[in-house]
C-alpha positions in Angstrom: 15.0 16.8 32.7 13.9 13.2 33.5 14.3 10.6 30.8 11.5 9.9 28.3 9.0 7.3 29.2 8.6 5.0 26.1 5.4 3.1 25.8 4.9 0.3 23.2 1.3 -0.1 22.0 -0.5 -3.3 23.1 -1.0 -4.2 19.5 1.4 -3.1 16.8 3.4 -4.2 13.8 3.4 -7.1 11.4 0.1 -9.0 11.2 -0.1 -12.7 10.6 -1.1 -12.3 6.9 2.0 -10.2 6.1 4.2 -12.5 8.3 3.0 -15.6 6.4 3.5 -13.8 3.0 7.0 -12.9 3.9 7.8 -16.4 5.2 6.5 -17.9 1.9 8.6 -15.5 -0.2 11.7 -16.2 1.9 11.3 -19.9 1.1 12.0 -19.0 -2.6 15.3 -17.4 -1.9 17.2 -20.4 -3.2 15.3 -20.3 -6.5 16.9 -18.6 -9.5 13.9 -16.8 -11.0 11.4 -15.2 -8.6 9.2 -12.2 -9.3 6.8 -10.5 -6.9 3.8 -9.1 -8.8 3.7 -5.7 -7.2 5.1 -4.8 -3.8 4.9 -7.8 -1.4 4.2 -5.5 1.5 4.4 -1.7 1.7 7.6 -1.6 3.7 11.0 -0.4 2.3 13.0 -2.6 4.7 11.3 -5.8 3.4 11.6 -4.5 -0.2 15.4 -4.1 0.3 15.7 -7.6 1.7 13.9 -9.1 -1.3 16.1 -7.2 -3.7 19.2 -8.4 -1.9 18.0 -11.9 -2.3 17.4 -11.7 -6.0 13.7 -11.3 -5.9 12.5 -9.1 -8.8 9.5 -6.8 -8.9 7.0 -7.4 -11.6 3.6 -6.1 -12.7 0.4 -8.1 -12.0 -1.1 -6.7 -15.2 1.8 -7.8 -17.4 1.6 -11.5 -18.1 5.0 -11.6 -19.8 6.7 -11.0 -16.5 8.6 -13.9 -15.0 7.5 -16.5 -17.5 9.0 -19.8 -16.6 10.0 -18.9 -13.1 8.0 -18.3 -9.9 5.6 -15.4 -9.6 4.2 -14.3 -6.3 0.8 -12.8 -5.7 1.2 -10.4 -2.9 -0.6 -10.3 0.5 -2.9 -7.6 -0.9 -4.5 -10.2 -3.2 -5.7 -10.2 -6.7 -8.9 -10.5 -8.7 -10.0 -14.0 -9.8 -9.5 -13.0 -13.4 -5.9 -12.0 -12.7 -5.3 -15.1 -10.7 -6.7 -17.3 -13.5 -4.6 -15.5 -16.1 -1.4 -16.1 -14.2 -2.3 -19.7 -13.6 -2.6 -20.3 -17.3 1.0 -19.2 -17.9 4.2 -21.3 -17.8 5.1 -19.7 -14.4 4.7 -21.3 -11.0 2.3 -19.2 -9.1 2.8 -18.7 -5.3 -0.3 -17.0 -3.9 0.4 -15.2 -0.6 -2.9 -13.4 -0.3 -3.9 -12.7 3.3 -6.8 -15.0 4.4 -8.7 -11.9 5.6 -8.4 -10.3 2.2 -9.7 -13.6 0.8 -12.6 -13.2 3.2 -13.3 -9.7 1.8 -13.3 -11.1 -1.7 -15.8 -13.9 -0.8 -18.0 -11.4 1.0 -18.2 -9.1 -2.1 -18.9 -12.1 -4.4 -21.7 -13.3 -2.1 -23.3 -9.8 -2.2 -23.1 -9.6 -6.0 -24.5 -13.2 -6.4 -27.4 -12.1 -4.2 -28.2 -9.2 -6.6 -26.5 -6.3 -4.7 -24.7 -3.5 -6.5 -21.0 -3.7 -5.4 -19.5 -0.9 -3.3 -16.1 -1.0 -1.7 -14.9 1.5 0.9 -11.2 2.0 0.6 -8.3 3.8 -1.0 -8.6 4.2 -4.7 -5.7 2.6 -6.6 -4.6 0.6 -3.7 -3.5 -3.0 -4.6 -6.1 -4.6 -2.3 -8.9 -2.4 -3.6 -7.9 -3.1 -7.2 -8.1 -6.8 -6.5 -11.5 -6.5 -4.9 -13.1 -4.6 -7.8 -11.1 -6.3 -10.6 -13.9 -8.8 -11.3 -16.7 -6.2 -11.0 -16.1 -3.3 -13.4 -19.4 -1.8 -12.3 -18.2 -1.5 -8.7 -17.8 1.9 -7.0 -14.9 2.7 -4.7 -15.8 5.1 -1.9 -12.8 6.9 -0.5 -14.5 10.0 0.9 -17.9 11.7 1.2 -17.6 13.1 -2.3 -17.7 9.6 -3.8 -21.1 8.8 -2.3 -23.0 10.6 -5.1 -21.9 7.8 -7.5 -23.9 5.2 -5.5 -27.2 4.3 -7.1 -30.4 5.7 -5.6 -32.5 2.6 -6.1 -32.1 -1.2 -5.9 -29.9 -3.2 -3.6 -26.5 -1.9 -2.5 -23.9 -4.3 -1.0 -20.9 -2.8 0.8 -17.5 -4.2 1.9 -14.4 -2.5 3.0 -10.7 -2.6 2.4 -9.3 -4.6 5.3 -7.1 -1.8 6.6 -9.6 1.0 6.8 -10.5 2.6 10.2 -13.8 1.0 11.3 -15.2 4.3 12.6 -14.8 5.9 9.3 -16.2 2.9 7.4 -19.3 2.9 9.7 -19.7 6.6 9.1 -19.7 6.2 5.3 -22.1 3.3 5.5 -24.6 5.3 7.5 -24.3 8.2 5.1 -25.1 5.9 2.2 -28.1 4.4 4.1 -29.4 7.8 5.1 -29.2 9.2 1.5 -30.5 6.1 -0.2 -33.8 5.5 1.5 -35.3 3.6 -1.4 -32.4 1.1 -1.4 -31.8 -2.1 0.5 -28.3 -1.5 1.9 -26.3 -4.5 3.2 -22.9 -4.0 4.8 -20.5 -6.8 5.6 -17.7 -5.7 7.9 -14.4 -6.9 6.3 -12.1 -4.6 8.3 -9.6 -7.1 9.8 -9.1 -7.7 13.5 -5.4 -6.7 13.4 -6.3 -3.3 12.0 -9.1 -2.8 14.6 -6.7 -3.9 17.4 -3.9 -1.5 16.3 -6.4 1.4 16.0 -7.7 0.8 19.5 -4.3 0.4 21.0 -3.0 3.7 19.5 -6.2 5.4 20.8 -5.3 4.2 24.3 -1.7 5.6 23.9 -3.1 9.0 22.7 -4.8 9.4 26.1 -1.6 10.0 27.9 1.3 10.4 25.5 2.8 13.7 24.3 4.0 12.2 21.1 3.4 9.0 19.2 6.0 7.5 16.8 4.3 5.4 14.0 6.8 3.0 12.3 5.9 1.9 8.8 6.3 2.5 5.1 5.5 5.9 3.7 3.1 4.3 1.2 1.5 1.9 3.7 -2.2 2.7 4.0 -2.6 1.2 7.5 0.4 3.2 8.7 -1.1 6.4 7.4 -4.4 5.5 9.0 -2.6 5.2 12.4 -1.0 8.6 12.0 -4.5 10.1 11.1 -6.0 8.4 14.1 -3.5 9.9 16.5 -3.8 13.4 15.0 -7.6 13.2 15.0 -7.4 12.5 18.7 -5.4 15.7 19.2 -2.1 14.0 19.9 1.1 14.7 18.0 2.3 12.0 15.6 5.4 11.4 13.5 5.9 8.6 11.0 9.3 6.9 10.3 10.5 4.0 8.3 13.8 3.4 10.1 15.4 4.6 13.4 17.7 7.0 11.5 14.6 8.9 10.4 14.1 10.1 14.0 14.9 13.7 14.7 16.2 14.9 18.1 14.0 18.0 18.2 10.8 16.1 18.0 11.3 14.9 21.6 12.1 18.3 23.2 9.4 19.0 25.8 8.0 15.5 25.7 7.7 13.2 28.7 5.7 10.2 27.5 6.3 8.8 24.0 4.2 6.1 22.4 5.5 3.7 19.7 3.3 1.8 17.3 3.7 0.3 13.8 1.7 -0.6 10.7 0.9 -4.2 9.9 3.7 -4.4 7.4 6.5 -3.4 9.8 9.1 -5.9 11.0 9.5 -6.5 14.8 13.2 -5.8 14.6 12.5 -2.3 13.0 10.1 -1.5 15.9 12.7 -2.6 18.4 15.5 -0.6 16.8 13.3 2.6 16.7 12.4 2.1 20.4 16.1 1.7 21.2 17.0 4.9 19.3 14.3 6.8 21.1 15.8 5.7 24.4 19.2 6.8 23.2 17.8 10.2 22.3 16.4 10.4 25.8 19.9 9.7 27.2 21.4 12.4 25.0 18.7 14.9 26.1 19.4 14.1 29.8 23.2 14.5 29.2 22.7 17.9 27.5 20.5 19.0 30.5 23.2 18.0 33.0 25.9 19.9 30.9 23.7 23.0 30.8 23.0 22.8 34.5 26.8 22.5 35.2 27.5 25.6 33.1 24.8 27.5 35.0 26.4 26.6 38.3 29.8 27.7 37.1 28.4 31.1 36.0 26.7 31.5 39.3 
């Protein structure tokens, strides 16, 4: 058996918004009382690093957390009401919201200010989605087709999306809303971020010739899950891992070309270590093949 060909996606891993949020949080490591209001990024390796450096995890909805110290609003953002509430406390507030999430917030506000009923396409309960709808209790979150019936049948409907949704799925849901709400004026502002679109396109390209694609990212990372779904939807086999030790030897039996990609919360060093482990597995497989061939020759 020849060695595995390992192909790294053209776009993968940590986006600039997450990278900047992590850098800002790392700058607080010398402070004595630092609390992240939620999960800074959906990545267990990063979470472990924060814990080891004394950064505590708090609750965005609990204003008694971290009073007097530094509190960090995560890259996923927060509603203006939450941000104002924390600014009124005795804590120092460090806001690491991704600029592209800020853009989604501004887009939704502009729609509401123009008289549109707010609709957000995204994962219900996700921190980013909670932040988007936090100032608009009337807003409807569309996660799947079954949620569309909640959208009004008259008036003006304004739609934005969680930044990490697959754009094809977002466009599909927008068209279904338009086609079933003929009496409505429907306006959609595309707030899916470029890093998400680039990573989705890159993994699509890998799926054209790879036997297996390894997606590196946190098990609770929405954009990582979307990459896995994208690969599987294209008829290619996908596995998701958080660390190199999650890789299983048997996954690679019979494979020739293996793709590697990663969610937008995944560290570069994690992607590198996973790729190196796949290459080591390839060496182990080649060695086993040589040993088996040698035994066959002896038996002959």
